[in-house]
Structure formats: C-alpha cells, structure tokens
N, C-alpha and C positions, 0 to 999 in steps of 0.2 A: 504494500500500500504506500501512500504518499508520505506518511509520517505527519500529516496535518493533525492539529489538536483542537479544532473548533468543536463546540458542544451546542446543544439546543439553546443554551443561554445566549449564545452569540447571535441569535436570529430573532430576538424579541422585536427588532425594528420592523419586522414584517407586519405586526399589528400597530406598533407605534407610528409608523409612517403611513398609516391608512391604506394598507394593502389588504384590508379585511375582506373585500369582495373577491379578490383573487384567492385568498386563503380559504374561503368557504367552498370553492370548487375550482381546482387547478390541476394542471399536469405540467411538469417541467422535465425536460430531458437534456442531458449533455452528451454530445456525440463527438467523438474524437476524429480528427483528420478529415473532416468534411467542411467546406465553406457553407455559409447559409444558402448560396445559390445552388450548390451541389445537393445539399440536404433537401431543399424543396423539389428539385428535379427528381431525386431518388424517390421521394414520396408521391410523385405525380401531381404536385400541387398546381392549380391553375391560378392565373393572375399574379401580378407582382406589384405590390405597393410598399412604400416605406413609411414607417411610423416610428416616431421617437418616444421612448419611454414605455414601460410596461402598461401604465394606465390606459394608453391609447389603444391597446389591443382589446379592451373590454367590449366596446360598442360593436365592432365588426364581428367579434366572436359570437355574441348573442343574436346577431342578425342571421346567422346561418342556422336554420331550424331543421335542415334535412339530416337525419341520423346517419346517412351514408357519406356525409362530408363534414369536415371540421376545419375551422380557421386556425392557422398556426402562424406564429411569428418567430423568426430566427435571427440571432445576432452572433457575431464572432467574438470569442474571448480566448486569447491565446491560441493554442492549437485545436481548440474545441469550438463547437457551435452550441449555443443555448437555444432550445426551442421552448416557447412558453405558450400555454393555452389556458384561457378562461373556460371553465365548464367543458373541458375536453378530456380525452383519454387516449389519444393516438400514441403518446409516448410510452404507455404501458401495454399497448396492444401487441401481443407476441407476433401476430402475422405481419405486422409492419416492422417491428424492431429487430426480430431475428435475422431477416435478410440484410437489413441495414447494418447489423453489427459484424458482418463477415469481414475479417481483417482489421477490426477496430473494437473499441469499447464504447458501450452506451450505458448510461446510468440515468434512471428516471424514477420519479415518484409522483403520487397522485392522491387526491382527496376530493370527494364530492359532498354535496349538501346532505346526503343520507349517511354520512360518516363511513362510507365505503372507502378504503384506502389501500394503497399498494406501493411497494418499493421494489425495483427491479435492477439487477445488474446483468447485462448481456455482454458476452465476449466472444468474438469470432464465431458467430452463428450459434452460440450456446447460451441458454438461460442459466447462469451460474447460481443465482440466488433470487428468490422472490418471497415476500412475506407481507402480511398486513401489519403496519406499524402498531395498531391497537393490540395485536396479539403476536408480538415478536417472538414468543416462545415456540411458535409453529412456523418453521422455515422449510422452504422447498427449493428445488433446483439441483444442478449437478454438484454444487459445492455449498450446501446449506449452512455449514458450520465454519466456514473459512474466516468469517468476519466477526466472530463473537466478541473479541476484545474491542474492536472498533465500534461495534454496535453499542456495547455497554458504555464506552467512553463518550459516545455521541449523545446518549440520553435515553436509549431504549431499555425497557424493562423486559428481561428475558425469562422471568418467572411466569408461571401460569397465572392468568388474571381473569377475574370475572368482570364482565361489562357492567358498569354502574352509572351513577348519575352525575359524576363530576366531569361532564363532557367538555365544556368550553376551555377551561384551563388545561385539561389533559390533552386535548387535541392540538392546542397551540404549542404545547411542549413537544408533542410527537412530530408536528410539522417542522419545528426547529431541529429535532433530531434527524429527520430525513435530509434536511439541508446539510447538516453537519456530516452525516455519513457520505452523502454525495461528494462533499468537499474532500473527504479522506480518500475516496476512490478516484477522483479526477485531478485533484490539486487546484481546482477552480473554486474560489470563494466568491459567492454572490454577495453583492454589497448594495446599500441604498443608492450609491452613485451610479452603479451599472443599471439598476432598475429605473432610475430617473432619466438617464442620459443616453442609453444605448439606442442605436438605430436598428430597428427590426425590419427585415425583409419578410413580407407577409404573402400568404396565399391560402387557397382553400384546397385541402387535400382529401382524396377519397379514403374511406375506411375500408381496408381489405375485407373480403369475404371471410367470415369466421372471426372477425375482430369484434 
C-alpha cells in the first residue's frame, strides 16, 4: 500500500463544506493511468462539457432520469482520474469497472439515500476486495483480508455489528473512512480545494447490461 495515514477524521470537511447533498448519494472512483478523456471514451460516454467544481455536477446528474444512463464527471489528479457522480453507481458496477481495471487499479466507493453502501478495489481485471462499509466484518473478493490493518486505521469497525439507530453520525464516519482507505490505496488525497476548483470533463455514460 501507499503508506498514507489519513483517517475518517481527516474528511469531516465533506459535511462542513456543505457537500451534504453529495454525501447523501454519491459514487467516487479513482482510476489509474487513464486521462479523463480516455476514461469517458472507455465508458462510452456521450457529450463533452466542462464544469468547474464538484457542486456543478449536481444539477446535470439529477436531470438524467433514465436508469440505463448516468452522468459522470472526471478530472485528472496526478497519474489518476477522479470520477464523481451524484446519485450514481457506475463506479461500483462490476460490469463497467472490471474491464476498465485491466492493466491498472480502480478504487471506488458508494453510498445512496437508502444507506446502501459499497467499497471496491479492482486490479487488473480482478475484484480484489469489496464490502459494505456499514458491515466491514463481511468482506469478499479474491483478497478479502489483505487490507485489515489499513481498514482499521482508516476508521472501519471490523467486528460484527448490529444495525441500529445512530445513523447520521455513523454514516458520516464511514464515508470518511472510505475516503481514507481510498487514499491509502491510491496515494491520492481528496481535498476541499480539489472539490472546489477542479475542472471536470463530463458526459452521460451507459450502464452495462447486468450492472
């Protein structure tokens, strides 16, 4: 892994900076060694518009009501491309991400308004790890236990847990833990400045069959 040491506590700015709408229903993916243009082309996305800042992705995302298509925004950060979706799930859709991960790493995480969540680590056409952040004691994939230390340090509870009523604070913490674990896997730390100032190349991508 990258040796990065961020934890869930380092991402409290997601709520403090008024990204609550995104955090209620989001999907983020980091894809190595693809430019935003290449990523959108690989996904078969139509249309090319440029939008500055994560907030600007909200309106166009909710205008796409067809479940067979999703709005995506992509921006370069280092050797990686960050893909952001409001109310989307393409980044954790195996039929889309497994082919995309051939020869590279893809790390993605997702949460929707119904508290359905998922974290995925794809590598070279293989789903190495996936789990629900709310129930991190249950892990799947070809290497389900490779990141136990990193998961604990990021802020995940790896003990068996009953779902209870402390939702809001707990989900906020889990979202931060997902960001922290993604940082440890990619070396890319997402910041308030990147969210505010990055230029996203955007398009509407089809959801593959079976996705």
